[in-house]
C-alpha positions as CSV (number, residue, x, y, z in Angstrom):
1,M,26.4,10.0,-7.0
2,T,24.1,12.8,-7.2
3,T,24.4,16.2,-8.6
4,T,22.7,19.0,-7.2
5,P,21.8,22.2,-8.9
6,A,24.5,23.6,-7.9
7,G,26.8,21.6,-8.8
8,D,28.0,19.9,-5.9
9,V,29.0,16.7,-6.3
10,F,28.3,14.0,-3.0
11,A,29.6,10.4,-3.6
12,Y,28.0,7.4,-1.4
13,A,30.0,4.1,-0.8
14,P,27.3,1.8,-1.6
15,A,25.9,-0.3,2.0
16,P,24.6,-3.0,0.6
17,E,22.2,-5.1,3.1
18,S,23.3,-9.0,2.8
19,R,21.1,-11.1,0.7
20,A,22.0,-14.1,3.2
21,I,19.4,-13.8,5.5
22,V,16.8,-14.6,2.5
23,D,16.5,-18.8,1.8
24,I,14.3,-18.2,-1.6
25,K,13.2,-21.8,-2.9
26,A,13.3,-22.3,-6.2
27,S,9.4,-23.0,-6.4
28,Y,6.3,-22.4,-3.8
29,G,3.2,-24.4,-3.9
30,L,0.0,-23.2,-2.0
31,F,-0.9,-22.8,1.3
32,V,-4.4,-24.7,2.2
33,G,-4.9,-25.9,5.2
34,G,-1.9,-25.6,7.6
35,E,0.7,-26.7,4.9
36,F,2.1,-26.3,1.7
37,V,0.5,-28.7,-1.1
38,D,1.2,-28.3,-5.4
39,G,-1.5,-26.6,-7.2
40,G,-3.5,-28.2,-9.8
41,G,-2.8,-25.3,-12.6
42,T,0.8,-24.1,-14.1
43,S,3.1,-21.9,-12.5
44,F,4.5,-18.2,-12.8
45,K,7.7,-16.6,-12.2
46,T,8.0,-13.4,-9.7
47,I,10.7,-11.5,-10.6
48,N,13.1,-9.3,-8.9
49,P,12.1,-5.3,-10.5
50,A,15.8,-4.0,-9.6
51,T,17.2,-6.9,-11.9
52,E,14.4,-8.5,-13.9
53,E,16.1,-11.6,-12.0
54,V,13.5,-14.7,-12.0
55,L,13.6,-15.4,-7.8
56,A,11.0,-18.3,-7.8
57,E,8.0,-20.2,-10.0
58,V,5.2,-20.3,-7.8
59,A,1.9,-22.0,-8.3
60,E,-1.3,-20.5,-9.8
61,A,-4.4,-22.2,-8.0
62,T,-7.1,-23.1,-10.2
63,D,-10.6,-22.8,-8.8
64,A,-10.2,-25.9,-7.4
65,D,-7.7,-24.8,-5.5
66,V,-9.6,-22.0,-4.1
67,D,-12.8,-24.2,-3.1
68,A,-10.2,-26.3,-1.2
69,A,-8.6,-23.3,0.3
70,V,-12.6,-22.3,1.2
71,K,-13.6,-25.3,2.6
72,A,-10.5,-25.5,5.0
73,A,-11.2,-22.4,6.2
74,R,-14.7,-23.3,6.9
75,K,-13.9,-26.2,8.8
76,A,-11.2,-24.5,11.0
77,Y,-13.7,-21.8,11.4
78,D,-16.6,-24.4,12.6
79,K,-14.8,-27.0,14.2
80,V,-11.4,-24.7,16.2
81,W,-11.2,-20.8,15.3
82,G,-14.9,-19.5,15.7
83,P,-15.6,-21.5,18.8
84,M,-12.4,-20.5,20.5
85,P,-12.2,-17.9,23.4
86,G,-11.1,-14.4,22.6
87,R,-8.4,-14.6,25.1
88,E,-6.8,-17.7,23.2
89,R,-7.6,-16.1,19.8
90,A,-5.2,-13.3,21.4
91,K,-2.2,-15.6,22.2
92,Y,-2.1,-16.9,19.0
93,L,-1.7,-13.6,17.7
94,Y,0.5,-12.2,20.2
95,R,3.3,-15.0,19.0
96,I,2.8,-13.7,15.3
97,A,3.6,-10.4,16.5
98,R,6.8,-11.2,18.0
99,I,7.8,-13.9,15.7
100,I,7.9,-11.1,12.9
101,Q,9.7,-9.3,15.3
102,E,12.3,-11.8,15.8
103,R,12.2,-12.2,11.4
104,G,12.0,-8.7,11.0
105,R,15.4,-8.5,8.8
106,E,14.5,-11.2,6.9
107,L,11.0,-10.2,6.3
108,A,12.5,-6.8,5.0
109,V,14.9,-7.7,2.5
110,L,12.6,-10.6,0.9
111,E,10.2,-7.5,0.9
112,S,12.5,-5.6,-1.0
113,I,13.7,-8.2,-3.4
114,D,10.6,-9.1,-4.6
115,N,9.0,-5.7,-4.5
116,G,11.5,-3.4,-5.4
117,K,11.3,-0.6,-2.3
118,P,14.6,0.6,-0.8
119,I,15.4,-1.6,2.3
120,R,15.4,1.7,4.4
121,E,11.8,1.6,4.3
122,A,10.8,-2.1,4.6
123,R,12.9,-2.7,7.1
124,D,12.2,0.4,9.3
125,V,8.3,1.4,8.0
126,D,6.5,-1.7,6.9
127,V,7.9,-4.7,9.2
128,P,7.6,-2.8,12.6
129,T,4.4,-1.9,11.3
130,V,3.4,-5.4,10.3
131,A,4.3,-6.5,13.9
132,A,2.2,-3.2,15.3
133,H,-0.9,-4.4,13.9
134,F,-0.6,-7.9,15.2
135,F,-0.3,-6.8,18.5
136,Y,-2.9,-4.2,18.9
137,Y,-6.0,-6.8,17.2
138,A,-4.2,-9.3,19.6
139,G,-5.3,-6.7,22.8
140,W,-8.7,-6.3,21.3
141,A,-9.4,-10.0,20.6
142,D,-10.6,-10.6,23.9
143,K,-12.2,-6.9,24.3
144,L,-14.6,-7.2,21.4
145,E,-18.2,-6.5,23.2
146,Y,-16.2,-3.3,24.3
147,A,-15.7,-2.3,20.5
148,G,-19.5,-1.6,19.9
149,H,-19.9,-3.7,16.6
150,G,-21.2,-7.1,17.7
151,T,-19.1,-10.2,18.9
152,T,-20.1,-12.6,16.4
153,P,-17.5,-13.3,13.4
154,L,-18.7,-13.7,9.6
155,G,-17.2,-16.5,8.9
156,V,-14.9,-17.0,5.9
157,A,-12.8,-13.9,4.8
158,G,-11.9,-14.2,1.2
159,Q,-9.1,-11.2,1.4
160,V,-7.2,-9.8,-2.2
161,I,-4.1,-7.4,-1.7
162,P,-2.1,-5.4,-4.4
163,W,2.0,-5.4,-4.8
164,N,2.8,-1.9,-2.7
165,F,2.6,-3.1,0.5
166,P,2.6,-6.9,0.0
167,L,3.2,-7.8,3.6
168,L,1.8,-4.4,5.4
169,M,-1.7,-4.8,3.5
170,L,-1.5,-8.8,4.9
171,A,-1.7,-7.6,8.2
172,W,-4.2,-4.8,7.4
173,K,-6.5,-7.2,6.3
174,I,-5.4,-10.8,8.0
175,A,-5.2,-9.3,11.8
176,P,-8.6,-8.0,12.3
177,A,-10.2,-11.2,10.9
178,L,-8.6,-13.4,13.2
179,A,-8.8,-11.1,16.2
180,C,-12.6,-11.4,15.5
181,G,-13.1,-14.9,14.9
182,N,-12.8,-15.3,11.1
183,T,-10.9,-17.5,9.1
184,V,-9.2,-16.3,6.3
185,V,-8.1,-17.0,2.5
186,L,-5.6,-14.8,1.3
187,K,-4.8,-13.9,-2.4
188,P,-1.5,-12.0,-2.9
189,A,-0.3,-9.8,-6.0
190,E,1.3,-11.9,-8.5
191,T,4.4,-9.9,-8.6
192,T,4.9,-10.3,-5.1
193,P,3.4,-13.2,-3.4
194,L,6.9,-13.8,-1.4
195,T,6.4,-12.5,1.6
196,A,2.8,-13.7,2.2
197,L,4.5,-17.2,1.6
198,L,6.9,-16.8,4.6
199,F,4.5,-15.2,6.4
200,A,2.5,-18.9,5.6
201,E,5.7,-20.0,7.4
202,I,5.4,-18.1,10.2
203,C,1.8,-19.3,11.0
204,Q,3.1,-22.8,11.1
205,Q,5.8,-21.4,13.7
206,A,3.2,-20.0,15.7
207,D,1.3,-23.3,15.8
208,L,-1.7,-21.5,14.6
209,P,-4.3,-24.3,13.8
210,A,-4.2,-25.6,10.5
211,G,-6.9,-24.0,7.8
212,V,-6.8,-20.4,10.0
213,V,-5.1,-18.6,7.3
214,N,-5.2,-20.3,4.2
215,I,-3.3,-18.7,1.0
216,V,-3.6,-18.6,-3.1
217,T,-1.6,-17.4,-5.1
218,G,-2.4,-16.4,-8.7
219,A,-3.4,-13.4,-11.0
220,G,-6.7,-11.9,-11.4
221,A,-8.7,-15.1,-12.3
222,T,-7.5,-16.7,-8.6
223,G,-8.7,-12.9,-7.5
224,Q,-11.8,-13.3,-9.2
225,A,-12.3,-17.0,-7.9
226,L,-12.2,-16.5,-4.5
227,V,-14.0,-12.9,-4.0
228,S,-17.3,-15.0,-6.1
229,H,-16.9,-18.4,-4.3
230,P,-20.1,-18.9,-2.2
231,G,-18.3,-20.5,0.6
232,V,-16.7,-16.6,1.0
233,D,-18.7,-14.4,4.1
234,K,-16.7,-11.5,3.8
235,V,-14.4,-9.9,1.1
236,A,-11.7,-7.5,1.3
237,F,-10.1,-5.9,-1.6
238,T,-6.9,-3.2,-1.7
239,G,-6.3,-2.4,-5.3
240,S,-7.5,-0.7,-8.4
241,T,-10.6,1.0,-8.6
242,D,-11.4,-0.5,-12.1
243,V,-10.9,-4.1,-10.3
244,G,-13.0,-3.1,-7.3
245,K,-16.1,-1.8,-9.1
246,A,-15.8,-5.3,-10.6
247,I,-16.1,-7.1,-6.9
248,A,-18.6,-4.9,-6.2
249,R,-21.1,-6.2,-9.5
250,S,-19.7,-9.8,-8.6
251,V,-20.8,-9.5,-5.3
252,A,-24.2,-7.3,-5.8
253,G,-26.9,-9.6,-4.5
254,T,-25.5,-11.7,-2.0
255,D,-25.1,-11.2,1.7
256,K,-21.5,-11.1,1.7
257,K,-20.2,-8.2,3.3
258,V,-17.3,-6.4,1.7
259,T,-14.7,-3.0,1.9
260,L,-13.1,-1.7,-0.8
261,E,-9.8,0.4,-0.7
262,L,-9.0,1.3,-4.0
263,G,-7.1,4.7,-5.2
264,G,-6.6,8.0,-5.1
265,K,-5.7,11.6,-6.2
266,A,-4.8,13.1,-2.8
267,A,-4.3,16.5,-2.6
268,N,-1.0,18.0,-0.4
269,I,-2.4,22.1,0.3
270,V,0.5,24.3,0.9
271,F,-0.5,27.6,2.3
272,D,1.7,30.9,2.6
273,D,2.3,30.5,6.3
274,A,3.5,27.2,6.1
275,P,7.2,26.3,7.5
276,L,8.2,26.0,4.2
277,D,11.5,23.7,4.5
278,Q,9.0,21.1,6.5
279,A,6.5,21.1,3.6
280,V,9.0,20.6,1.5
281,E,10.0,17.4,3.6
282,G,6.2,16.4,3.4
283,I,5.8,16.6,0.3
284,V,8.6,14.2,-1.1
285,N,7.1,11.9,1.3
286,G,4.1,12.0,0.5
287,I,4.6,11.4,-3.5
288,F,8.4,9.7,-3.4
289,F,7.7,7.4,-0.7
290,N,7.8,4.0,-1.8
291,Q,8.2,5.5,-5.3
292,G,5.0,6.5,-5.5
293,H,3.3,3.3,-5.4
294,V,1.1,4.6,-2.7
295,C,-3.2,4.8,-3.1
296,C,-3.3,7.9,-0.8
297,A,0.6,9.2,-2.2
298,G,0.0,12.8,-2.1
299,S,0.1,13.4,-5.9
300,R,-1.4,16.6,-6.6
301,L,0.6,19.6,-4.9
302,L,-1.1,22.6,-4.2
303,V,0.6,25.7,-3.7
304,Q,-0.7,29.5,-2.3
305,E,0.4,31.7,-5.3
306,S,2.3,33.9,-2.9
307,V,5.0,31.0,-2.1
308,A,4.9,29.3,-4.9
309,D,8.4,30.1,-6.7
310,E,10.2,29.8,-3.3
311,L,8.5,26.8,-2.5
312,L,9.2,25.2,-5.8
313,A,12.4,26.5,-5.8
314,K,13.5,24.5,-2.6
315,L,12.1,21.5,-4.1
316,K,13.9,21.3,-6.9
317,R,16.7,21.5,-4.7
318,R,15.3,18.6,-2.3
319,M,14.4,16.5,-5.5
320,S,18.1,16.6,-6.4
321,T,19.4,15.1,-3.8
322,L,17.4,11.9,-3.8
323,R,19.5,8.6,-4.7
324,V,17.6,6.0,-7.0
325,G,18.9,2.9,-7.2
326,D,19.6,-0.2,-5.4
327,P,16.4,-1.1,-3.3
328,L,19.4,-3.0,-0.7
329,D,21.2,0.1,-0.7
330,K,20.5,1.7,3.0
331,N,21.3,4.8,0.9
332,T,18.8,4.6,-1.9
333,D,15.7,7.3,-1.1
334,I,13.6,5.5,-4.7
335,G,13.9,1.9,-5.6
336,A,12.5,0.2,-8.8
337,I,9.5,-0.1,-10.2
338,N,7.4,-3.1,-9.6
339,S,7.1,-4.4,-12.6
340,A,7.1,-3.6,-16.8
341,E,3.4,-3.1,-16.9
342,Q,3.3,-0.6,-13.8
343,L,6.5,1.7,-15.3
344,A,5.1,1.6,-19.5
345,R,1.6,3.4,-17.7
346,I,3.8,6.0,-15.7
347,R,5.3,6.3,-18.2
348,E,2.4,6.8,-21.0
349,L,0.6,9.2,-18.2
350,S,4.0,11.2,-17.9
351,D,4.5,11.7,-21.9
352,I,0.6,12.6,-21.7
353,G,1.1,15.2,-19.2
354,E,4.6,16.6,-20.6
355,A,2.4,17.2,-23.9
356,E,-0.5,19.0,-21.7
357,V,1.3,21.4,-19.6
358,G,4.3,22.1,-22.4
359,T,7.7,23.8,-21.4
360,G,7.3,27.5,-22.2
361,E,7.2,30.3,-19.4
362,G,8.4,27.8,-16.5
363,A,5.7,25.1,-17.5
364,G,6.3,22.1,-17.9
365,R,8.6,18.7,-17.5
366,W,11.1,18.2,-14.6
367,S,13.1,15.9,-13.3
368,P,17.1,16.2,-11.2
369,A,20.2,14.5,-13.2
370,C,19.7,11.2,-12.4
371,D,21.7,7.8,-13.6
372,L,19.1,4.9,-14.0
373,P,20.5,1.8,-13.9
374,S,20.9,-0.2,-17.4
375,T,18.3,-3.1,-16.2
376,G,15.6,-3.8,-13.9
377,F,12.4,-1.3,-14.2
378,W,12.9,2.8,-13.2
379,F,11.5,6.0,-13.2
380,P,13.4,9.1,-11.9
381,P,11.6,11.6,-9.6
382,T,9.4,13.9,-12.0
383,L,7.8,17.0,-11.1
384,F,5.1,18.8,-13.5
385,T,4.1,22.6,-13.2
386,G,1.8,24.2,-15.1
387,V,-0.6,22.1,-14.6
388,S,-4.5,22.6,-14.9
389,Q,-7.4,20.8,-13.3
390,A,-8.4,19.5,-17.2
391,H,-5.0,17.5,-17.0
392,R,-5.0,14.0,-17.7
393,I,-2.3,14.0,-14.9
394,A,-4.4,15.9,-12.6
395,R,-6.8,13.7,-12.9
396,E,-5.5,10.3,-13.1
397,E,-4.1,8.3,-10.6
398,I,-0.3,7.7,-12.3
399,F,1.1,5.3,-9.2
400,G,4.6,6.6,-9.4
401,P,7.8,9.0,-8.3
402,V,5.1,11.8,-10.3
403,L,4.4,15.2,-8.8
404,S,1.4,17.5,-10.3
405,V,1.6,21.2,-9.2
406,L,-1.6,23.7,-9.4
407,T,-1.6,26.9,-7.3
408,F,-4.6,28.8,-5.5
409,R,-5.4,32.1,-4.1
410,T,-7.9,31.6,-1.3
411,P,-8.4,28.6,1.3
412,S,-12.2,28.0,-0.6
413,E,-10.4,28.0,-4.2
414,A,-8.1,25.3,-2.2
415,V,-11.5,23.2,-1.4
416,E,-12.9,23.7,-4.9
417,K,-9.8,22.0,-6.4
418,A,-8.8,19.5,-4.0
419,N,-11.9,18.3,-3.8
420,N,-12.4,18.2,-7.7
421,T,-11.8,14.5,-8.3
422,P,-12.9,11.2,-8.6
423,Y,-11.2,10.4,-5.4
424,G,-11.3,10.9,-1.9
425,L,-8.9,8.5,-0.2
426,S,-6.7,11.5,1.4
427,A,-5.0,15.0,2.0
428,G,-2.4,16.8,3.5
429,V,-2.6,20.6,4.8
430,W,0.3,22.6,5.6
431,T,-1.0,26.2,7.8
432,D,0.5,27.6,10.6
433,K,-3.2,28.3,11.6
434,G,-4.7,25.6,13.6
435,S,-8.1,27.4,12.8
436,L,-7.8,26.9,9.2
437,I,-6.5,23.4,10.0
438,L,-9.5,22.7,11.3
439,H,-11.4,24.0,8.7
440,M,-9.9,22.0,5.5
441,A,-10.4,19.1,7.5
442,N,-14.0,19.5,8.3
443,A,-14.4,21.2,4.1
444,L,-12.4,18.3,2.7
445,R,-13.9,15.0,0.9
446,A,-10.9,12.9,2.2
447,G,-11.2,9.5,4.9
448,V,-7.7,11.2,5.7
449,V,-6.9,14.7,6.5
450,W,-3.0,14.9,7.6
451,A,-1.8,18.4,9.1
452,N,1.5,19.6,9.0
453,T,2.8,16.2,8.4
454,F,2.0,13.3,5.2
455,N,1.4,9.3,5.4
456,K,1.7,8.8,9.3
457,F,0.2,5.5,9.8
458,D,-0.7,3.7,13.5
459,P,-2.9,0.8,14.2
460,T,-5.1,2.5,16.3
461,S,-6.4,5.2,13.7
462,P,-9.0,4.6,10.7
463,F,-8.0,4.4,6.9
464,G,-10.2,4.6,4.3
465,G,-12.1,6.6,1.5
466,Y,-14.8,8.2,-0.2
467,K,-16.4,8.2,-3.4
468,E,-14.3,6.1,-6.1
469,S,-11.5,5.3,-3.3
470,G,-13.9,2.8,-1.7
471,Y,-15.5,2.0,1.5
472,G,-14.9,0.6,4.5
473,R,-12.3,1.6,7.0
474,E,-9.0,-0.4,8.3
475,G,-7.2,-0.1,11.6
476,G,-8.5,0.8,14.6
477,K,-11.5,-0.6,16.5
478,H,-13.7,0.9,13.4
479,G,-11.2,-2.2,11.7
480,L,-13.2,-4.5,13.8
481,E,-16.8,-3.4,12.6
482,A,-15.8,-5.2,9.1
483,Y,-15.4,-8.8,10.7
484,L,-18.2,-8.8,12.8
485,K,-21.9,-9.1,12.6
């Protein structure tokens, strides 16, 4: 049930997606050399963040397990995948893409259960985009000579992905690597390993040659063992800036090729001539999509002073209609926070933000009336007004459903405030003037600039950042460069 500021009450009947389509095993091993094998170490639990229910025990890979996976990938590269003509590699990628489509509902439900994201987002955004990436890079596999980045693969790619888009980040990493002729050892995040392990089954179903894709599960030590392994030719990482810096230091002095897609603190900039109702939808999508667990989330809202009050009134009304709850309910807009650790960080930074901005003169912290479930990890959509550039909530990545609002008077001031950050991953611009859009796109130091929209992704379009948001590009033909000599 959601209550609007006007006091109207809307009751929504539950519309849960069935869990019956997913068969979650009690325990999972590693996927090495085309087979599931027992790990040599201990195991860890993966849980449903909406209920705190233990879903499965997952093997934690040891250094020896990582070594076995890298050797399996090297053997497959040398004997099968590297020498294979691009048109033959393409057939496997197309097959994987079609199986992903066929098993899309199963993948979406499993992603929602293990990650906490709303089923509507997993079903309508994540899984279709995953399939699209494999289809897109299948098309490049026999056309590499036309991409302008060479045709010789690097060898074995060690890939480490985060928990916010487990299956989508897997596709961003694996699809271009395989299209270029590389083999892969991938480590999913320890809190969301299940869709990666289901993808391993899909590789078996597609008859992908043994060792072309290997999946090792574990925490930070497993990832460190993978990126530092001497048999790895390419390192691809998506995650926090701090871990990205550590990876950069660990591979310094080697000949490993590296791409890093790290944190962000994106500015969503609304000018006084923007269509405000449309902008509100873009703001909501920019920060509350996937509970704000998005590296390019529009977590800083910059509003031109003359329309700030009107926009904030519309935004608060729209936030009051957001439904927080069961991720498997098709009515849900905001699901569960992925882990207790992440929830603690969101709470810490939000409490700091509340102390920073105070509560006087209309400034402070605001959330709509919201009944949160009693079990699981939850945080309401939250808005901070009266924020200045010096506040931590305007500088640090919160990675949750928390929006900081700043104001500006002129385009030059908007650019200055937007660029006043160590990050440079994305930005949004809302205006009716095409010339202003072009000016802002050129002036903003961000890898992606959206105009009158936000969070739009396509496999044909490159994505990546500047400064502490990392380097290298994923997606499009630009994404092939990272996997070719």
